[in-house]
C-alpha positions as CSV (number, residue, x, y, z in Angstrom):
1,M,5.4,-17.3,0.8
2,T,1.8,-18.1,2.0
3,D,-0.5,-17.2,4.8
4,A,-1.8,-20.6,5.4
5,P,-2.9,-21.4,9.1
6,I,0.3,-22.1,11.0
7,G,0.9,-25.7,11.7
8,A,2.6,-27.6,14.5
9,S,6.0,-25.8,13.9
10,G,4.2,-22.4,14.5
11,N,2.1,-23.2,17.5
12,G,4.4,-21.1,19.7
13,K,4.1,-18.2,17.6
14,T,0.4,-18.8,17.5
15,R,0.2,-18.9,21.0
16,N,2.3,-15.8,21.4
17,L,-0.4,-13.9,19.1
18,M,-3.3,-15.1,21.3
19,R,-1.7,-14.0,24.3
20,L,-1.0,-10.2,23.2
21,P,-2.7,-7.6,25.3
22,F,-4.8,-6.5,22.2
23,F,-6.1,-7.9,19.2
24,Y,-3.8,-8.7,16.6
25,G,-6.2,-7.1,14.0
26,W,-5.1,-4.0,15.3
27,V,-1.7,-4.7,14.2
28,I,-2.9,-5.4,10.7
29,V,-4.6,-2.2,10.7
30,V,-1.3,-0.2,11.7
31,V,0.9,-2.0,9.0
32,T,-2.2,-1.1,6.6
33,F,-1.9,2.3,7.7
34,V,1.8,2.6,7.1
35,T,1.6,0.7,3.8
36,M,-1.1,3.5,2.6
37,A,0.5,6.2,4.0
38,I,3.6,5.5,1.8
39,G,2.2,3.3,-1.2
40,V,-0.8,5.4,-2.2
41,N,0.9,8.7,-1.9
42,A,3.9,7.5,-4.2
43,R,1.5,7.3,-6.7
44,T,-0.4,10.5,-5.7
45,A,2.8,12.3,-6.1
46,F,2.4,12.2,-9.9
47,S,0.4,15.2,-9.4
48,L,3.5,17.0,-8.3
49,F,5.6,15.6,-10.9
50,F,3.0,16.6,-13.7
51,P,3.8,20.5,-14.0
52,P,7.5,20.0,-14.2
53,I,7.5,17.1,-16.5
54,I,5.2,19.0,-19.0
55,D,7.5,22.0,-18.5
56,E,10.6,20.0,-19.2
57,F,9.4,18.0,-22.3
58,G,6.6,20.2,-23.5
59,W,4.2,17.4,-24.0
60,E,0.5,18.1,-23.9
61,R,-1.5,17.7,-20.9
62,G,-3.7,14.7,-22.1
63,V,-0.5,12.7,-23.3
64,T,1.3,13.4,-19.9
65,A,-1.8,12.6,-17.7
66,G,-2.3,9.5,-19.9
67,A,0.8,7.9,-18.4
68,F,-1.2,8.2,-14.9
69,S,-4.4,7.0,-16.7
70,F,-2.4,4.0,-18.5
71,G,-1.3,3.0,-15.1
72,F,-5.1,2.5,-14.0
73,L,-5.5,0.3,-17.3
74,V,-2.6,-1.8,-16.1
75,S,-4.0,-1.8,-12.6
76,G,-7.2,-3.1,-14.0
77,A,-6.0,-5.8,-16.0
78,V,-3.7,-7.1,-13.2
79,S,-6.3,-6.6,-10.3
80,P,-8.3,-10.0,-10.9
81,L,-4.8,-11.9,-11.1
82,I,-4.0,-10.2,-7.7
83,G,-7.4,-11.2,-6.4
84,R,-6.6,-14.9,-7.2
85,L,-3.0,-14.7,-5.6
86,M,-4.7,-13.3,-2.6
87,D,-6.9,-16.3,-2.2
88,R,-4.3,-18.6,-3.1
89,A,-1.1,-17.3,-1.2
90,G,-2.3,-14.5,1.1
91,P,-1.4,-10.5,1.7
92,R,2.3,-11.0,2.3
93,A,2.9,-12.4,-1.1
94,V,0.6,-9.7,-2.7
95,M,2.4,-6.8,-0.6
96,E,5.9,-7.8,-1.3
97,L,5.0,-8.0,-5.1
98,G,3.7,-4.6,-4.7
99,V,6.7,-3.3,-3.1
100,A,9.0,-4.6,-6.0
101,L,7.0,-3.3,-8.8
102,M,6.3,0.2,-7.3
103,A,9.9,0.8,-6.3
104,G,11.0,-0.5,-9.6
105,G,8.7,1.8,-11.3
106,L,10.0,4.9,-9.5
107,L,13.5,4.1,-9.4
108,L,13.6,3.8,-13.1
109,A,11.4,6.9,-14.0
110,P,14.1,9.1,-13.6
111,L,15.6,8.0,-16.9
112,T,12.4,9.2,-18.8
113,T,13.4,10.9,-22.2
114,L,10.1,10.1,-24.1
115,P,6.6,9.6,-23.3
116,W,6.7,5.7,-23.3
117,H,9.4,5.8,-20.8
118,L,6.9,7.5,-18.4
119,Y,4.2,5.0,-19.5
120,L,6.3,1.8,-18.8
121,T,7.6,3.2,-15.2
122,I,4.7,5.3,-13.9
123,G,2.4,3.6,-15.9
124,V,2.9,-0.1,-15.9
125,L,5.1,-0.7,-12.9
126,V,3.8,1.7,-10.3
127,G,0.2,1.1,-11.7
128,A,0.4,-2.7,-11.1
129,G,2.2,-2.2,-7.9
130,S,-0.4,0.1,-6.6
131,V,-3.1,-2.3,-7.0
132,C,-1.3,-4.4,-4.2
133,L,-0.1,-1.8,-2.1
134,G,-3.1,0.6,-2.4
135,Y,-7.0,0.4,-1.4
136,S,-7.6,-2.7,-3.8
137,G,-4.8,-4.9,-2.1
138,Q,-5.7,-4.0,1.4
139,S,-9.5,-4.4,0.8
140,L,-8.7,-8.0,0.0
141,F,-7.8,-9.1,3.5
142,L,-8.4,-6.3,6.1
143,P,-12.2,-6.6,6.4
144,N,-11.7,-10.6,7.4
145,W,-10.4,-9.2,10.6
146,F,-13.4,-7.3,11.8
147,N,-17.2,-7.7,11.6
148,R,-19.0,-5.3,14.1
149,R,-16.1,-2.6,13.7
150,R,-15.2,-3.2,10.0
151,G,-15.9,0.3,8.6
152,L,-14.2,1.6,11.6
153,A,-10.9,-0.5,11.1
154,M,-10.8,0.2,7.3
155,G,-11.4,4.0,8.2
156,I,-8.5,4.2,10.4
157,A,-6.4,2.0,8.3
158,F,-6.8,4.1,5.3
159,A,-6.6,7.3,7.1
160,G,-2.9,6.7,6.6
161,V,-3.4,8.0,3.2
162,G,-3.9,11.7,4.8
163,I,-1.1,11.4,7.1
164,G,1.3,10.4,4.2
165,S,-0.2,13.1,2.1
166,V,0.6,15.9,4.9
167,T,4.0,14.7,5.6
168,L,5.5,13.1,2.2
169,L,4.0,15.5,-0.3
170,P,5.4,18.4,0.8
171,W,8.5,16.9,1.2
172,V,8.4,15.7,-2.4
173,Q,7.7,19.1,-3.3
174,V,10.5,20.8,-2.0
175,M,12.8,17.9,-3.4
176,I,11.2,18.9,-6.5
177,E,11.9,22.3,-6.1
178,Q,15.2,22.1,-4.8
179,T,16.8,18.8,-6.9
180,G,14.0,18.5,-9.5
181,W,11.5,15.4,-9.9
182,R,13.9,12.7,-10.7
183,T,15.6,12.9,-7.3
184,A,12.0,13.0,-6.0
185,C,11.2,9.6,-7.7
186,T,14.3,8.0,-6.6
187,A,14.0,8.9,-3.0
188,M,10.4,7.6,-2.9
189,G,11.3,4.4,-4.4
190,I,14.1,3.8,-1.7
191,M,11.7,4.4,0.8
192,I,9.3,2.0,-0.2
193,L,12.2,-0.5,-0.4
194,V,13.2,0.1,3.0
195,V,9.9,0.5,5.1
196,L,7.2,-1.5,3.2
197,A,9.2,-4.5,2.4
198,P,9.8,-5.6,6.1
199,I,6.6,-4.4,7.9
200,N,4.5,-6.4,5.5
201,L,5.9,-9.8,6.4
202,L,3.6,-9.1,9.8
203,L,0.4,-9.7,7.7
204,R,-1.9,-12.5,7.9
205,K,-4.9,-13.0,5.6
206,R,-7.6,-14.0,8.2
207,P,-7.8,-14.3,12.3
208,E,-8.8,-17.8,12.1
209,D,-5.1,-18.6,10.6
210,I,-3.7,-17.8,13.9
211,G,-6.2,-19.1,16.0
212,L,-8.3,-15.8,16.6
213,E,-11.8,-14.4,15.9
214,P,-12.9,-11.5,14.2
215,D,-12.9,-8.5,16.5
216,G,-10.8,-10.3,19.1
217,D,-14.1,-12.3,20.2
218,A,-13.6,-15.6,22.0
219,A,-14.3,-18.4,20.0
220,P,-18.0,-20.1,20.3
221,S,-18.5,-22.8,22.7
222,A,-21.6,-25.1,23.8
223,S,-22.2,-22.7,26.4
224,S,-21.8,-19.5,24.5
225,A,-24.9,-17.7,24.5
226,K,-26.5,-17.5,20.6
227,T,-25.6,-14.3,19.1
228,I,-28.0,-12.7,16.6
229,S,-27.1,-13.2,13.1
230,N,-26.7,-10.0,10.8
231,I,-27.8,-12.0,7.7
232,V,-31.0,-10.4,6.2
233,D,-31.2,-12.5,3.1
234,P,-30.1,-16.3,4.1
235,A,-30.8,-17.5,0.6
236,W,-28.2,-15.3,-1.0
237,A,-25.8,-15.5,2.1
238,G,-26.0,-19.1,1.9
239,T,-24.8,-19.4,-1.7
240,D,-21.2,-20.4,-2.5
241,W,-20.5,-17.4,-4.4
242,T,-18.0,-18.2,-7.0
243,L,-16.9,-15.5,-9.6
244,K,-18.7,-17.2,-12.5
245,R,-22.0,-17.1,-10.2
246,A,-21.2,-13.4,-9.0
247,L,-21.0,-12.3,-12.8
248,R,-24.6,-13.5,-13.5
249,T,-26.2,-11.1,-10.8
250,A,-27.3,-7.6,-11.5
251,R,-25.7,-6.7,-8.0
252,F,-22.2,-7.7,-9.4
253,W,-22.9,-5.1,-12.4
254,W,-24.2,-2.3,-9.9
255,I,-21.2,-2.6,-7.8
256,S,-18.8,-2.3,-10.8
257,L,-20.9,0.7,-12.1
258,G,-20.6,2.5,-8.9
259,Y,-17.2,1.7,-8.3
260,F,-16.2,2.7,-11.9
261,C,-17.9,6.0,-11.2
262,G,-16.2,6.4,-7.8
263,L,-12.8,6.3,-9.0
264,Y,-13.4,8.5,-12.2
265,I,-14.4,11.2,-10.3
266,W,-11.8,10.7,-7.1
267,Y,-9.0,10.8,-9.9
268,A,-10.3,13.2,-12.3
269,V,-10.1,15.8,-9.3
270,Q,-6.8,14.4,-7.8
271,V,-4.7,14.6,-11.0
272,H,-5.9,17.8,-12.3
273,Q,-6.4,20.0,-9.3
274,T,-2.9,21.2,-8.9
275,K,-2.5,22.3,-12.3
276,Y,-6.0,23.8,-12.4
277,L,-5.3,25.9,-9.3
278,L,-2.0,27.3,-10.8
279,D,-4.1,28.1,-14.2
280,V,-6.7,30.1,-12.3
281,G,-4.0,32.3,-10.6
282,F,-3.0,30.5,-7.4
283,S,0.4,30.2,-6.2
284,P,2.2,26.8,-6.3
285,G,2.3,27.0,-2.4
286,V,-1.7,27.1,-2.5
287,A,-2.0,24.4,-4.7
288,V,0.2,22.1,-3.1
289,W,-1.2,23.0,0.4
290,A,-5.0,22.1,-1.1
291,L,-3.6,18.5,-2.4
292,G,-2.2,18.0,1.2
293,V,-5.1,19.3,3.2
294,V,-7.6,17.2,1.1
295,S,-6.0,14.0,2.5
296,L,-5.4,15.5,5.9
297,L,-9.2,16.0,5.9
298,G,-9.5,12.7,4.7
299,I,-8.3,11.4,8.2
300,P,-11.2,12.2,10.3
301,G,-13.5,12.0,7.5
302,Q,-12.8,8.4,6.8
303,V,-12.6,7.4,10.4
304,L,-16.0,9.2,11.2
305,L,-17.8,7.8,7.9
306,G,-16.4,4.3,8.4
307,H,-17.7,4.5,12.1
308,L,-21.0,5.8,10.8
309,S,-21.4,3.2,8.1
310,D,-21.0,0.7,10.7
311,R,-24.2,2.2,12.2
312,L,-26.3,3.7,9.4
313,G,-25.3,1.2,6.6
314,R,-22.8,1.1,3.4
315,E,-25.4,2.8,1.1
316,W,-25.9,5.9,3.2
317,I,-22.1,6.6,3.4
318,W,-21.1,6.1,-0.3
319,A,-24.1,8.4,-1.0
320,A,-22.6,11.1,1.3
321,S,-19.2,10.7,-0.3
322,C,-20.5,11.0,-3.9
323,M,-22.3,14.2,-2.7
324,G,-18.7,15.6,-1.4
325,F,-17.3,15.2,-4.9
326,A,-20.2,16.7,-6.5
327,I,-19.9,19.7,-4.2
328,C,-16.1,19.6,-5.0
329,F,-16.6,19.9,-8.7
330,G,-19.2,22.7,-8.4
331,A,-16.5,24.5,-6.3
332,L,-13.9,24.0,-9.1
333,I,-16.2,25.5,-11.9
334,A,-16.7,28.4,-9.7
335,L,-13.3,29.1,-9.1
336,K,-13.0,29.8,-12.8
337,F,-15.2,32.8,-12.3
338,F,-14.5,33.6,-8.7
339,P,-11.1,32.6,-7.8
340,T,-10.9,33.0,-4.0
341,L,-9.7,31.0,-1.0
342,M,-13.2,30.5,0.3
343,L,-14.1,28.5,-2.7
344,V,-10.8,26.5,-2.5
345,Y,-11.9,25.8,1.2
346,V,-15.1,24.3,0.2
347,M,-13.5,22.4,-2.3
348,V,-11.2,20.8,-0.2
349,L,-13.5,20.3,2.7
350,A,-16.0,18.4,0.4
351,Q,-13.4,16.4,-1.0
352,G,-11.8,15.2,1.8
353,A,-14.1,15.1,4.6
354,L,-16.7,13.8,2.7
355,G,-15.4,12.3,-0.6
356,Y,-12.7,10.4,0.6
357,G,-15.1,8.2,2.8
358,L,-15.7,6.0,-0.2
359,T,-12.4,4.2,0.5
360,S,-13.7,3.2,4.1
361,I,-16.6,1.1,2.9
362,M,-15.2,0.0,-0.7
363,G,-14.2,-3.5,0.5
364,A,-17.1,-3.7,3.1
365,V,-19.6,-3.4,0.2
366,V,-18.2,-6.2,-1.7
367,L,-17.6,-8.7,1.4
368,E,-21.0,-8.4,2.8
369,I,-22.8,-9.2,-0.9
370,F,-20.3,-11.9,-1.9
371,Q,-18.7,-13.1,1.3
372,G,-17.0,-16.5,1.0
373,K,-13.5,-17.9,0.0
374,H,-13.8,-16.8,-3.4
375,Y,-14.0,-13.1,-2.2
376,G,-10.6,-12.1,-3.6
377,S,-11.5,-13.3,-7.0
378,I,-15.0,-11.4,-7.2
379,F,-13.4,-8.1,-5.5
380,G,-10.3,-8.4,-7.8
381,T,-12.9,-8.4,-10.9
382,I,-14.8,-5.6,-9.7
383,M,-11.7,-3.6,-9.3
384,L,-11.1,-4.1,-13.0
385,A,-14.1,-1.8,-13.7
386,A,-13.2,0.7,-10.7
387,L,-9.7,1.1,-11.9
388,A,-11.0,1.5,-15.3
389,G,-12.8,4.5,-13.9
390,G,-9.7,5.8,-12.3
391,A,-8.1,5.6,-15.7
392,A,-10.7,7.2,-17.5
393,G,-11.1,10.0,-15.2
394,P,-7.8,11.8,-15.8
395,W,-7.7,11.2,-19.3
396,A,-11.1,12.2,-20.1
397,T,-10.7,15.3,-18.1
398,G,-7.4,16.2,-19.6
399,F,-9.0,15.4,-23.1
400,L,-12.0,17.5,-22.8
401,H,-9.6,20.4,-21.3
402,D,-7.2,20.1,-24.7
403,L,-10.6,19.9,-26.8
404,S,-12.1,22.9,-25.3
405,G,-9.5,24.8,-23.6
406,S,-11.2,24.8,-20.3
407,Y,-12.1,22.3,-17.5
408,T,-15.8,23.3,-17.2
409,I,-17.3,20.6,-19.5
410,A,-15.2,17.9,-17.6
411,F,-16.1,19.1,-14.3
412,A,-19.7,19.3,-14.9
413,I,-19.7,15.7,-16.2
414,G,-18.0,14.8,-13.0
415,I,-21.2,16.0,-11.2
416,G,-23.4,13.7,-13.1
417,V,-20.9,10.9,-12.7
418,S,-20.9,11.4,-8.9
419,A,-24.8,11.0,-8.9
420,L,-24.7,8.0,-11.0
421,S,-22.3,6.3,-8.5
422,A,-24.3,6.8,-5.6
423,L,-27.5,5.4,-7.4
424,A,-25.6,2.3,-8.4
425,I,-24.7,1.5,-5.0
426,W,-28.1,1.9,-3.7
427,L,-29.3,-0.6,-6.3
428,A,-26.6,-3.2,-5.2
429,S,-28.3,-3.0,-1.8
430,P,-25.7,-4.5,0.7
431,G,-27.8,-3.8,3.5
432,K,-30.3,-6.0,2.0
433,I,-28.0,-9.1,2.5
434,R,-26.0,-8.5,5.5
435,A,-27.1,-5.9,7.9
436,V,-24.3,-3.7,9.5
437,A,-23.7,-3.7,13.5
438,G,-26.0,-0.7,14.3
439,Q,-28.8,-2.3,12.4
440,V,-28.8,-5.8,13.6
441,H,-31.4,-4.9,16.2
442,R,-34.0,-4.7,13.5
443,I,-33.2,-8.2,12.6
444,E,-33.6,-9.3,16.1
445,A,-36.9,-7.4,16.6
446,R,-38.3,-8.9,13.4
447,T,-37.4,-12.3,14.6
448,I,-39.2,-11.9,18.1
449,A,-42.0,-10.5,16.5
450,R,-42.2,-13.6,14.1
């Protein structure tokens, strides 16, 4: 199953898609929205499974959280392979593979009796499936469909995670309380098969494959007015970026560091915040509410920050999101000494409205630096570092808690990692390669001045 351009036998389908009253790219956004709502939250639900699994088996937190972290190691290992599969076979093949892996992991997880069972199901299968269905897989093709509104489109698509959080996670929690975590796992696995398998057949890799142009623009012709290029560095943009060439650049490694740190802070908070809030005296209702509202706030946050990144530049928005996580860690530390709802509100607002903005530009940063036919392989390899960060965050946070008996040191380290992530993306400087839509006028002004 490939997403190559439709040939003669598919000309009728192509014409039908071109005659739609709206740009087919928005169909891609809707499919991604639904896939993210279910696929990402199926993995996020581990934070809800975490307390009952500990209570049932009596395993240490570091060992139990290690299953989630091990999943990130698996995700990292397969990420370059997923990038290559995307380059060769397209998004339909990648997404259906993700559906099979994640559903299989969730349907087998209820059979867990030993730690390695959890590592195999939630770790290997769900972890590998999440690369396909989550931020990594979607960022491999969604940016192709938009140029001027790339950040906005990705912000809308990834906001599906927030909708899924406020609808699916409370439902999962009710199921855990009434029927146990095993039933909740089974229900999520069935939902992934029934909903995501069919809708992802609608995906295509790029608009050119069905005779369209990015943003729904008309194809350029001889009589078309010449558009202003957004390329700032013609030599860099004109390079045929293979993975081998990209690996020799400092920008590749700055992005890798920035993404490692970005996912470290993201999942350090996400996996441990529910248990932490329970530890400092809040009720299970407040803890679950906090996890859901973070993603709810991420809906307007991702859309707005994605839109602003199209106007201001990706570096500014990445830095703002990292600042959100730094504030979140600071509020969590303060909650140990002042366990008030006001600090919970600060933590939730900073994490959701600001921190989650990382996702709306993750694909755009890499594409604008290493755009080309090997983008999938390059992005997939960078995500190897990112997912390693996602693995390190929960494990290191749990390990430091078990070592010190407190989350304070781990959360303080999170503040420093947030700052390092922001610095790394500034040094990568995607805006020095291709300007975002809101900054193209500066290129035009410089061109006229010459």
